[in-house]
C-alpha positions as CSV (number, residue, x, y, z in Angstrom):
1,M,3.5,-10.4,-35.4
2,K,3.3,-13.0,-32.6
3,N,3.8,-16.6,-32.9
4,R,0.9,-19.0,-33.5
5,Y,2.0,-21.1,-30.2
6,I,1.9,-17.9,-27.9
7,A,-1.4,-16.5,-29.9
8,S,-3.1,-20.0,-29.0
9,F,-2.1,-20.0,-25.6
10,E,-3.0,-16.8,-24.6
11,A,-6.7,-17.2,-26.5
12,A,-7.3,-20.2,-24.4
13,Q,-6.0,-18.5,-21.5
14,V,-8.6,-15.5,-21.7
15,E,-11.3,-17.7,-22.7
16,S,-10.8,-19.9,-19.5
17,K,-11.2,-17.1,-16.9
18,E,-14.6,-15.4,-16.4
19,I,-13.8,-11.9,-15.1
20,P,-16.6,-9.2,-14.3
21,Q,-16.8,-5.7,-15.7
22,F,-15.0,-3.2,-13.4
23,R,-13.1,-0.4,-13.7
24,A,-10.7,2.4,-11.3
25,G,-12.7,3.3,-8.3
26,D,-14.4,0.2,-7.7
27,N,-14.3,-2.2,-4.4
28,V,-13.2,-5.5,-5.3
29,R,-13.0,-8.8,-3.0
30,L,-10.4,-11.1,-4.6
31,G,-10.0,-14.8,-3.6
32,V,-5.9,-15.1,-4.0
33,E,-4.5,-18.8,-3.5
34,I,-1.4,-18.6,-1.5
35,K,1.2,-21.5,-1.3
36,E,2.6,-21.9,1.9
37,G,5.0,-24.8,1.8
38,E,3.0,-27.9,1.0
39,K,-0.4,-26.5,1.6
40,K,-2.3,-24.4,-0.4
41,R,-5.1,-21.9,0.8
42,V,-7.4,-19.0,-0.5
43,Q,-6.9,-15.7,1.5
44,T,-9.5,-12.9,0.6
45,Y,-8.0,-9.2,-0.4
46,E,-10.3,-6.4,-0.7
47,G,-9.8,-3.2,-1.5
48,V,-10.2,-0.3,-4.2
49,V,-9.0,-0.7,-7.9
50,I,-6.8,2.1,-8.2
51,A,-5.3,1.4,-11.9
52,R,-6.0,-1.2,-14.9
53,H,-2.9,-1.2,-16.8
54,G,-2.5,-3.3,-21.2
55,E,-5.2,-5.6,-22.5
56,G,-5.5,-8.9,-23.3
57,P,-4.0,-11.8,-21.9
58,S,-1.4,-9.3,-20.0
59,A,-3.6,-6.9,-18.8
60,T,-3.2,-6.4,-14.9
61,F,-4.9,-4.3,-12.6
62,T,-4.0,-2.5,-9.0
63,V,-6.0,-2.4,-5.8
64,R,-5.4,-0.5,-2.7
65,K,-6.1,-1.5,0.5
66,I,-5.6,-0.2,4.0
67,G,-3.9,-2.5,6.3
68,A,-2.8,-2.7,9.7
69,N,-2.5,0.6,11.7
70,S,-3.3,2.5,8.9
71,V,-0.9,1.6,6.4
72,G,-1.9,1.6,2.6
73,V,-1.3,-1.9,0.8
74,E,-0.9,-1.8,-3.1
75,R,-0.9,-5.1,-4.7
76,I,-0.7,-5.4,-9.1
77,F,-2.5,-8.9,-10.0
78,P,-2.4,-10.4,-13.7
79,L,-6.0,-9.8,-15.0
80,Y,-6.1,-13.5,-16.0
81,S,-4.0,-15.0,-13.3
82,E,-4.4,-18.6,-12.3
83,S,-3.8,-17.4,-8.2
84,I,-7.2,-15.6,-8.9
85,K,-9.6,-18.4,-7.5
86,T,-12.7,-15.7,-7.0
87,F,-13.3,-12.4,-8.2
88,E,-16.4,-9.9,-6.9
89,V,-17.1,-6.7,-7.0
90,T,-18.6,-5.1,-4.0
91,R,-19.1,-1.5,-4.7
92,R,-19.0,0.7,-7.7
93,G,-17.4,4.0,-7.3
94,R,-18.4,7.4,-8.8
95,V,-15.0,8.8,-10.1
96,R,-14.0,10.8,-12.9
97,R,-10.3,9.5,-13.5
98,A,-8.8,6.4,-15.1
99,K,-6.2,6.3,-12.9
100,L,-6.8,6.9,-9.0
101,H,-2.6,7.4,-7.9
102,Y,-4.1,10.4,-5.9
103,L,-5.5,8.3,-3.2
104,R,-2.1,7.2,-1.9
105,G,-1.8,10.9,-0.3
106,L,-4.9,11.0,0.9
107,K,-5.7,9.3,4.6
108,G,-9.0,8.6,6.5
109,K,-12.5,10.2,5.1
110,A,-10.9,12.3,2.4
111,A,-9.5,8.6,0.7
112,R,-13.7,7.3,0.6
113,I,-15.0,7.1,-2.8
114,K,-18.8,7.9,-3.7
115,E,-20.7,4.7,-4.7
116,L,-22.1,5.3,-8.0
117,K,-26.1,5.0,-7.9
118,K,-27.7,3.3,-10.6
């Protein structure tokens, strides 16, 4: 049983954020606020969602992108984080798994995900 203050804080945190529907295999574009010294700026992070974890205010999701020199970069984001300023689903992926960790071992065209047709 949770403390009522913690429960009310978590409920307020979930209500204030509007997150679009997304799942593993979708391409997302996130605007993440980065603090550099005294300055703050929004940096975009775009990649494939390879996993979602948890539920409620403590839920997280993992995004994988291919960085410089074809090096894969994964980042775990809290779903209701204050540092996520924008959240956009750019492409729906057609996958049959909830966790796409097998993408870590694939390179180039083999790592592509087919687009979901409506």
